[in-house]
N, CA, C and O atoms as a GROMACS GRO file, in nm:
protein
  448
    1MET      N    1  12.453  10.403   8.966
    1MET     CA    2  12.389  10.274   8.981
    1MET      C    3  12.250  10.278   8.918
    1MET      O    4  12.176  10.375   8.936
    2ALA      N    5  12.215  10.176   8.845
    2ALA     CA    6  12.086  10.170   8.777
    2ALA      C    7  11.974  10.139   8.876
    2ALA      O    8  11.998  10.090   8.986
    3GLY      N    9  11.852  10.168   8.833
    3GLY     CA   10  11.736  10.139   8.917
    3GLY      C   11  11.709   9.989   8.920
    3GLY      O   12  11.762   9.912   8.840
    4LYS      N   13  11.624   9.950   9.016
    4LYS     CA   14  11.587   9.809   9.024
    4LYS      C   15  11.447   9.795   9.083
    4LYS      O   16  11.399   9.881   9.157
    5PHE      N   17  11.384   9.686   9.047
    5PHE     CA   18  11.255   9.649   9.105
    5PHE      C   19  11.282   9.555   9.222
    5PHE      O   20  11.369   9.468   9.213
    6GLU      N   21  11.210   9.573   9.330
    6GLU     CA   22  11.211   9.477   9.440
    6GLU      C   23  11.075   9.411   9.444
    6GLU      O   24  10.973   9.477   9.463
    7LEU      N   25  11.074   9.281   9.426
    7LEU     CA   26  10.950   9.201   9.431
    7LEU      C   27  10.944   9.138   9.569
    7LEU      O   28  11.036   9.067   9.611
    8LYS      N   29  10.834   9.164   9.640
    8LYS     CA   30  10.822   9.118   9.779
    8LYS      C   31  10.686   9.053   9.804
    8LYS      O   32  10.592   9.065   9.725
    9LYS      N   33  10.680   8.983   9.916
    9LYS     CA   34  10.556   8.921   9.962
    9LYS      C   35  10.517   8.989  10.092
    9LYS      O   36  10.600   9.003  10.183
   10SER      N   37  10.392   9.033  10.102
   10SER     CA   38  10.346   9.102  10.222
   10SER      C   39  10.311   9.003  10.332
   10SER      O   40  10.311   8.881  10.310
   11LYS      N   41  10.284   9.056  10.451
   11LYS     CA   42  10.247   8.972  10.566
   11LYS      C   43  10.120   8.892  10.541
   11LYS      O   44  10.101   8.784  10.597
   12ASN      N   45  10.031   8.947  10.455
   12ASN     CA   46   9.905   8.876  10.424
   12ASN      C   47   9.917   8.791  10.298
   12ASN      O   48   9.817   8.757  10.235
   13ALA      N   49  10.042   8.756  10.261
   13ALA     CA   50  10.073   8.664  10.151
   13ALA      C   51  10.038   8.716  10.013
   13ALA      O   52  10.019   8.637   9.920
   14LYS      N   53  10.029   8.847   9.998
   14LYS     CA   54  10.009   8.906   9.866
   14LYS      C   55  10.143   8.955   9.814
   14LYS      O   56  10.237   8.975   9.892
   15PHE      N   57  10.152   8.974   9.684
   15PHE     CA   58  10.277   9.014   9.621
   15PHE      C   59  10.268   9.160   9.575
   15PHE      O   60  10.161   9.207   9.535
   16PHE      N   61  10.381   9.229   9.581
   16PHE     CA   62  10.387   9.368   9.534
   16PHE      C   63  10.530   9.398   9.494
   16PHE      O   64  10.623   9.324   9.526
   17PHE      N   65  10.547   9.509   9.423
   17PHE     CA   66  10.683   9.550   9.385
   17PHE      C   67  10.698   9.700   9.401
   17PHE      O   68  10.601   9.775   9.401
   18THR      N   69  10.823   9.740   9.415
   18THR     CA   70  10.859   9.881   9.415
   18THR      C   71  10.971   9.900   9.314
   18THR      O   72  11.051   9.810   9.291
   19LEU      N   73  10.974  10.018   9.254
   19LEU     CA   74  11.084  10.056   9.165
   19LEU      C   75  11.170  10.154   9.242
   19LEU      O   76  11.123  10.257   9.290
   20LEU      N   77  11.297  10.120   9.255
   20LEU     CA   78  11.392  10.205   9.325
   20LEU      C   79  11.485  10.274   9.226
   20LEU      O   80  11.528  10.214   9.127
   21ALA      N   81  11.514  10.400   9.254
   21ALA     CA   82  11.611  10.474   9.173
   21ALA      C   83  11.750  10.422   9.207
   21ALA      O   84  11.768  10.343   9.300
   22GLY      N   85  11.848  10.468   9.133
   22GLY     CA   86  11.985  10.426   9.156
   22GLY      C   87  12.035  10.456   9.296
   22GLY      O   88  12.124  10.387   9.346
   23ASN      N   89  11.977  10.558   9.361
   23ASN     CA   90  12.018  10.594   9.497
   23ASN      C   91  11.942  10.515   9.604
   23ASN      O   92  11.960  10.539   9.723
   24GLY      N   93  11.857  10.419   9.561
   24GLY     CA   94  11.784  10.336   9.655
   24GLY      C   95  11.650  10.390   9.700
   24GLY      O   96  11.581  10.326   9.779
   25GLN      N   97  11.613  10.508   9.652
   25GLN     CA   98  11.486  10.568   9.692
   25GLN      C   99  11.371  10.510   9.610
   25GLN      O  100  11.383  10.493   9.489
   26VAL      N  101  11.260  10.480   9.678
   26VAL     CA  102  11.141  10.428   9.609
   26VAL      C  103  11.080  10.538   9.524
   26VAL      O  104  11.054  10.648   9.573
   27ILE      N  105  11.058  10.508   9.395
   27ILE     CA  106  10.995  10.606   9.307
   27ILE      C  107  10.860  10.561   9.253
   27ILE      O  108  10.785  10.642   9.198
   28LEU      N  109  10.829  10.432   9.268
   28LEU     CA  110  10.699  10.381   9.220
   28LEU      C  111  10.665  10.255   9.298
   28LEU      O  112  10.751  10.170   9.322
   29SER      N  113  10.538  10.243   9.337
   29SER     CA  114  10.491  10.124   9.409
   29SER      C  115  10.370  10.066   9.338
   29SER      O  116  10.290  10.138   9.279
   30SER      N  117  10.359   9.933   9.344
   30SER     CA  118  10.247   9.865   9.278
   30SER      C  119  10.132   9.845   9.375
   30SER      O  120  10.142   9.875   9.494
   31GLU      N  121  10.023   9.794   9.321
   31GLU     CA  122   9.912   9.746   9.403
   31GLU      C  123   9.952   9.610   9.461
   31GLU      O  124  10.060   9.558   9.431
   32MET      N  125   9.865   9.554   9.543
   32MET     CA  126   9.887   9.418   9.594
   32MET      C  127   9.826   9.319   9.496
   32MET      O  128   9.716   9.339   9.446
   33TYR      N  129   9.901   9.212   9.469
   33TYR     CA  130   9.857   9.109   9.376
   33TYR      C  131   9.836   8.978   9.451
   33TYR      O  132   9.911   8.947   9.544
   34GLU      N  133   9.736   8.902   9.410
   34GLU     CA  134   9.710   8.771   9.471
   34GLU      C  135   9.818   8.670   9.432
   34GLU      O  136   9.859   8.586   9.513
   35ALA      N  137   9.864   8.678   9.308
   35ALA     CA  138   9.960   8.579   9.256
   35ALA      C  139  10.092   8.646   9.219
   35ALA      O  140  10.095   8.760   9.172
   36LYS      N  141  10.200   8.573   9.241
   36LYS     CA  142  10.333   8.623   9.206
   36LYS      C  143  10.341   8.652   9.056
   36LYS      O  144  10.400   8.752   9.015
   37ALA      N  145  10.283   8.566   8.975
   37ALA     CA  146  10.288   8.585   8.829
   37ALA      C  147  10.225   8.718   8.789
   37ALA      O  148  10.273   8.783   8.696
   38SER      N  149  10.120   8.758   8.858
   38SER     CA  150  10.056   8.887   8.828
   38SER      C  151  10.149   9.003   8.861
   38SER      O  152  10.156   9.101   8.786
   39ALA      N  153  10.221   8.993   8.972
   39ALA     CA  154  10.316   9.097   9.009
   39ALA      C  155  10.430   9.105   8.908
   39ALA      O  156  10.475   9.214   8.871
   40VAL      N  157  10.478   8.988   8.863
   40VAL     CA  158  10.583   8.985   8.761
   40VAL      C  159  10.533   9.048   8.631
   40VAL      O  160  10.607   9.122   8.566
   41ASN      N  161  10.409   9.021   8.594
   41ASN     CA  162  10.350   9.085   8.476
   41ASN      C  163  10.343   9.236   8.495
   41ASN      O  164  10.364   9.312   8.400
   42GLY      N  165  10.313   9.280   8.617
   42GLY     CA  166  10.310   9.423   8.647
   42GLY      C  167  10.446   9.487   8.627
   42GLY      O  168  10.456   9.597   8.573
   43ILE      N  169  10.550   9.418   8.671
   43ILE     CA  170  10.686   9.469   8.651
   43ILE      C  171  10.716   9.482   8.502
   43ILE      O  172  10.771   9.583   8.458
   44GLU      N  173  10.680   9.381   8.425
   44GLU     CA  174  10.704   9.386   8.280
   44GLU      C  175  10.627   9.502   8.216
   44GLU      O  176  10.677   9.567   8.125
   45SER      N  177  10.506   9.528   8.265
   45SER     CA  178  10.426   9.638   8.213
   45SER      C  179  10.491   9.773   8.247
   45SER      O  180  10.490   9.865   8.165
   46VAL      N  181  10.546   9.785   8.367
   46VAL     CA  182  10.616   9.909   8.404
   46VAL      C  183  10.740   9.926   8.317
   46VAL      O  184  10.769  10.037   8.273
   47LYS      N  185  10.814   9.817   8.293
   47LYS     CA  186  10.931   9.826   8.205
   47LYS      C  187  10.891   9.874   8.066
   47LYS      O  188  10.960   9.957   8.005
   48LYS      N  189  10.778   9.821   8.015
   48LYS     CA  190  10.732   9.853   7.880
   48LYS      C  191  10.678   9.995   7.870
   48LYS      O  192  10.706  10.065   7.773
   49ASN      N  193  10.602  10.038   7.968
   49ASN     CA  194  10.534  10.168   7.963
   49ASN      C  195  10.608  10.280   8.035
   49ASN      O  196  10.583  10.398   8.009
   50GLY      N  197  10.698  10.243   8.126
   50GLY     CA  198  10.763  10.342   8.211
   50GLY      C  199  10.853  10.442   8.141
   50GLY      O  200  10.875  10.551   8.193
   51GLY      N  201  10.904  10.406   8.024
   51GLY     CA  202  10.992  10.497   7.952
   51GLY      C  203  10.919  10.602   7.871
   51GLY      O  204  10.982  10.689   7.810
   52ASP      N  205  10.786  10.596   7.869
   52ASP     CA  206  10.703  10.689   7.791
   52ASP      C  207  10.641  10.793   7.884
   52ASP      O  208  10.548  10.763   7.959
   53ALA      N  209  10.692  10.916   7.879
   53ALA     CA  210  10.646  11.022   7.970
   53ALA      C  211  10.496  11.050   7.956
   53ALA      O  212  10.433  11.099   8.051
   54SER      N  213  10.437  11.019   7.840
   54SER     CA  214  10.294  11.046   7.822
   54SER      C  215  10.205  10.949   7.900
   54SER      O  216  10.085  10.972   7.911
   55ARG      N  217  10.262  10.842   7.954
   55ARG     CA  218  10.186  10.743   8.032
   55ARG      C  219  10.166  10.784   8.178
   55ARG      O  220  10.097  10.715   8.253
   56TYR      N  221  10.226  10.895   8.219
   56TYR     CA  222  10.218  10.939   8.358
   56TYR      C  223  10.108  11.043   8.375
   56TYR      O  224  10.095  11.135   8.294
   57ALA      N  225  10.030  11.027   8.481
   57ALA     CA  226   9.927  11.126   8.515
   57ALA      C  227   9.977  11.203   8.637
   57ALA      O  228  10.010  11.144   8.740
   58LYS      N  229   9.980  11.335   8.625
   58LYS     CA  230  10.022  11.422   8.736
   58LYS      C  231   9.896  11.456   8.816
   58LYS      O  232   9.803  11.517   8.765
   59LEU      N  233   9.896  11.415   8.942
   59LEU     CA  234   9.778  11.428   9.026
   59LEU      C  235   9.809  11.503   9.155
   59LEU      O  236   9.925  11.528   9.188
   60THR      N  237   9.702  11.538   9.228
   60THR     CA  238   9.716  11.606   9.356
   60THR      C  239   9.632  11.533   9.459
   60THR      O  240   9.514  11.506   9.436
   61GLY      N  241   9.692  11.501   9.573
   61GLY     CA  242   9.621  11.431   9.680
   61GLY      C  243   9.524  11.522   9.752
   61GLY      O  244   9.522  11.643   9.729
   62LYS      N  245   9.442  11.465   9.838
   62LYS     CA  246   9.342  11.541   9.914
   62LYS      C  247   9.405  11.650   9.999
   62LYS      O  248   9.343  11.753  10.025
   63ASP      N  249   9.528  11.626  10.042
   63ASP     CA  250   9.597  11.726  10.125
   63ASP      C  251   9.675  11.827  10.041
   63ASP      O  252   9.746  11.913  10.094
   64GLY      N  253   9.662  11.818   9.907
   64GLY     CA  254   9.731  11.911   9.818
   64GLY      C  255   9.868  11.866   9.774
   64GLY      O  256   9.936  11.937   9.699
   65SER      N  257   9.912  11.748   9.820
   65SER     CA  258  10.045  11.698   9.783
   65SER      C  259  10.044  11.641   9.641
   65SER      O  260   9.956  11.563   9.607
   66PRO      N  261  10.141  11.680   9.559
   66PRO     CA  262  10.150  11.625   9.424
   66PRO      C  263  10.200  11.479   9.427
   66PRO      O  264  10.281  11.442   9.511
   67TYR      N  265  10.149  11.400   9.334
   67TYR     CA  266  10.197  11.263   9.313
   67TYR      C  267  10.166  11.225   9.170
   67TYR      O  268  10.106  11.303   9.096
   68PHE      N  269  10.207  11.105   9.128
   68PHE     CA  270  10.178  11.061   8.993
   68PHE      C  271  10.140  10.915   8.990
   68PHE      O  272  10.171  10.839   9.082
   69THR      N  273  10.074  10.877   8.882
   69THR     CA  274  10.046  10.736   8.854
   69THR      C  275  10.100  10.704   8.715
   69THR      O  276  10.114  10.792   8.631
   70LEU      N  277  10.129  10.577   8.694
   70LEU     CA  278  10.172  10.527   8.563
   70LEU      C  279  10.063  10.436   8.512
   70LEU      O  280  10.018  10.346   8.583
   71LYS      N  281  10.019  10.459   8.388
   71LYS     CA  282   9.912  10.378   8.329
   71LYS      C  283   9.964  10.296   8.212
   71LYS      O  284  10.050  10.340   8.136
   72ALA      N  285   9.909  10.175   8.200
   72ALA     CA  286   9.940  10.088   8.087
   72ALA      C  287   9.862  10.136   7.964
   72ALA      O  288   9.782  10.229   7.973
   73THR      N  289   9.886  10.073   7.852
   73THR     CA  290   9.818  10.112   7.728
   73THR      C  291   9.667  10.097   7.739
   73THR      O  292   9.593  10.167   7.671
   74ASN      N  293   9.620  10.006   7.825
   74ASN     CA  294   9.475   9.988   7.842
   74ASN      C  295   9.414  10.087   7.941
   74ASN      O  296   9.295  10.081   7.968
   75GLY      N  297   9.496  10.178   7.995
   75GLY     CA  298   9.446  10.279   8.087
   75GLY      C  299   9.449  10.238   8.233
   75GLY      O  300   9.417  10.318   8.321
   76GLN      N  301   9.488  10.114   8.261
   76GLN     CA  302   9.492  10.066   8.399
   76GLN      C  303   9.616  10.119   8.470
   76GLN      O  304   9.726  10.119   8.414
   77VAL      N  305   9.597  10.166   8.593
   77VAL     CA  306   9.710  10.215   8.673
   77VAL      C  307   9.796  10.096   8.713
   77VAL      O  308   9.746   9.998   8.769
   78ILE      N  309   9.926  10.105   8.685
   78ILE     CA  310  10.017   9.995   8.718
   78ILE      C  311  10.119  10.035   8.824
   78ILE      O  312  10.200   9.952   8.866
   79GLY      N  313  10.115  10.160   8.866
   79GLY     CA  314  10.205  10.203   8.973
   79GLY      C  315  10.171  10.344   9.017
   79GLY      O  316  10.117  10.423   8.940
   80GLN      N  317  10.204  10.373   9.142
   80GLN     CA  318  10.179  10.505   9.198
   80GLN      C  319  10.301  10.551   9.276
   80GLN      O  320  10.371  10.470   9.338
   81SER      N  321  10.325  10.681   9.273
   81SER     CA  322  10.438  10.737   9.346
   81SER      C  323  10.400  10.766   9.491
   81SER      O  324  10.285  10.748   9.532
   82GLN      N  325  10.499  10.809   9.565
   82GLN     CA  326  10.476  10.864   9.698
   82GLN      C  327  10.415  11.004   9.682
   82GLN      O  328  10.402  11.053   9.570
   83MET      N  329  10.380  11.065   9.792
   83MET     CA  330  10.337  11.206   9.790
   83MET      C  331  10.463  11.292   9.794
   83MET      O  332  10.556  11.266   9.871
   84TYR      N  333  10.464  11.395   9.712
   84TYR     CA  334  10.580  11.485   9.704
   84TYR      C  335  10.548  11.619   9.768
   84TYR      O  336  10.432  11.654   9.787
   85SER      N  337  10.653  11.693   9.801
   85SER     CA  338  10.636  11.823   9.866
   85SER      C  339  10.610  11.935   9.766
   85SER      O  340  10.561  12.042   9.802
   86SER      N  341  10.642  11.910   9.637
   86SER     CA  342  10.620  12.013   9.535
   86SER      C  343  10.601  11.947   9.399
   86SER      O  344  10.635  11.831   9.379
   87GLU      N  345  10.546  12.024   9.306
   87GLU     CA  346  10.529  11.974   9.170
   87GLU      C  347  10.665  11.947   9.105
   87GLU      O  348  10.679  11.854   9.026
   88ALA      N  349  10.764  12.028   9.140
   88ALA     CA  350  10.898  12.009   9.082
   88ALA      C  351  10.959  11.876   9.125
   88ALA      O  352  11.019  11.806   9.044
   89THR      N  353  10.943  11.840   9.252
   89THR     CA  354  10.998  11.712   9.298
   89THR      C  355  10.919  11.596   9.240
   89THR      O  356  10.976  11.491   9.210
   90ARG      N  357  10.787  11.614   9.224
   90ARG     CA  358  10.707  11.509   9.158
   90ARG      C  359  10.755  11.490   9.014
   90ARG      O  360  10.773  11.377   8.970
   91ASP      N  361  10.776  11.600   8.943
   91ASP     CA  362  10.820  11.591   8.803
   91ASP      C  363  10.958  11.526   8.794
   91ASP      O  364  10.988  11.455   8.698
   92ALA      N  365  11.044  11.550   8.894
   92ALA     CA  366  11.174  11.484   8.898
   92ALA      C  367  11.155  11.334   8.922
   92ALA      O  368  11.231  11.253   8.868
   93GLY      N  369  11.055  11.296   9.000
   93GLY     CA  370  11.023  11.155   9.022
   93GLY      C  371  10.979  11.088   8.894
   93GLY      O  372  11.019  10.974   8.866
   94ILE      N  373  10.897  11.157   8.815
   94ILE     CA  374  10.855  11.103   8.685
   94ILE      C  375  10.977  11.084   8.595
   94ILE      O  376  10.992  10.980   8.531
   95ALA      N  377  11.063  11.184   8.591
   95ALA     CA  378  11.184  11.175   8.507
   95ALA      C  379  11.271  11.057   8.552
   95ALA      O  380  11.330  10.988   8.468
   96SER      N  381  11.278  11.034   8.682
   96SER     CA  382  11.356  10.922   8.733
   96SER      C  383  11.294  10.789   8.689
   96SER      O  384  11.367  10.696   8.653
   97CYS      N  385  11.162  10.780   8.692
   97CYS     CA  386  11.094  10.658   8.646
   97CYS      C  387  11.120  10.636   8.497
   97CYS      O  388  11.153  10.524   8.456
   98VAL      N  389  11.106  10.740   8.418
   98VAL     CA  390  11.129  10.730   8.273
   98VAL      C  391  11.269  10.677   8.246
   98VAL      O  392  11.289  10.595   8.157
   99ASN      N  393  11.368  10.725   8.324
   99ASN     CA  394  11.506  10.684   8.304
   99ASN      C  395  11.536  10.544   8.358
   99ASN      O  396  11.614  10.470   8.298
  100ASN      N  397  11.474  10.508   8.469
  100ASN     CA  398  11.509  10.383   8.538
  100ASN      C  399  11.424  10.263   8.500
  100ASN      O  400  11.476  10.152   8.496
  101ALA      N  401  11.294  10.282   8.473
  101ALA     CA  402  11.203  10.168   8.457
  101ALA      C  403  11.241  10.072   8.344
  101ALA      O  404  11.245   9.951   8.366
  102PRO      N  405  11.268  10.121   8.223
  102PRO     CA  406  11.288  10.026   8.112
  102PRO      C  407  11.401   9.926   8.132
  102PRO      O  408  11.389   9.811   8.090
  103GLY      N  409  11.510   9.966   8.195
  103GLY     CA  410  11.624   9.878   8.207
  103GLY      C  411  11.650   9.827   8.347
  103GLY      O  412  11.756   9.768   8.373
  104ALA      N  413  11.556   9.848   8.438
  104ALA     CA  414  11.578   9.810   8.577
  104ALA      C  415  11.583   9.658   8.593
  104ALA      O  416  11.507   9.585   8.530
  105SER      N  417  11.673   9.613   8.679
  105SER     CA  418  11.681   9.470   8.711
  105SER      C  419  11.572   9.435   8.812
  105SER      O  420  11.508   9.524   8.869
  106VAL      N  421  11.551   9.306   8.834
  106VAL     CA  422  11.450   9.260   8.929
  106VAL      C  423  11.519   9.184   9.042
  106VAL      O  424  11.590   9.087   9.019
  107ASP      N  425  11.495   9.230   9.163
  107ASP     CA  426  11.546   9.165   9.284
  107ASP      C  427  11.427   9.092   9.348
  107ASP      O  428  11.346   9.153   9.417
  108ASP      N  429  11.418   8.961   9.323
  108ASP     CA  430  11.307   8.881   9.373
  108ASP      C  431  11.335   8.841   9.518
  108ASP      O  432  11.416   8.751   9.544
  109GLN      N  433  11.268   8.908   9.610
  109GLN     CA  434  11.289   8.881   9.751
  109GLN      C  435  11.185   8.784   9.808
  109GLN      O  436  11.179   8.762   9.928
  110THR      N  437  11.103   8.727   9.720
  110THR     CA  438  11.002   8.631   9.765
  110THR      C  439  11.062   8.493   9.784
  110THR      O  440  10.999   8.405   9.842
  111LEU      N  441  11.183   8.472   9.737
  111LEU     CA  442  11.246   8.340   9.743
  111LEU      C  443  11.314   8.316   9.878
  111LEU      O  444  11.346   8.203   9.913
  112ALA      N  445  11.336   8.423   9.952
  112ALA     CA  446  11.409   8.413  10.080
  112ALA      C  447  11.326   8.343  10.186
  112ALA      O  448  11.371   8.326  10.299
   0.00000   0.00000   0.00000
């Protein structure tokens, strides 16, 4: 099963999206957006940039947990991963994003 984006509205009426792998696991989360159009633009940016492994920054959290961010061509972070237990699992998360982001469908859950 291919990956998909889930576009949602938070309790405080802001919009955000997550990229799910084919197995349903979240591999990338966005920031909160004031407008739905901005979140949709974020999804398009992830589709455009997500297939390029050089756009990912491999980082380490304060507790030592590895994670990654995805940056657009302008250097702005457009998505962040969860915290991983090892660098190998983080790198597998990046590979999953590279494979899933460009062709992922969009499940707009803001219409419900």
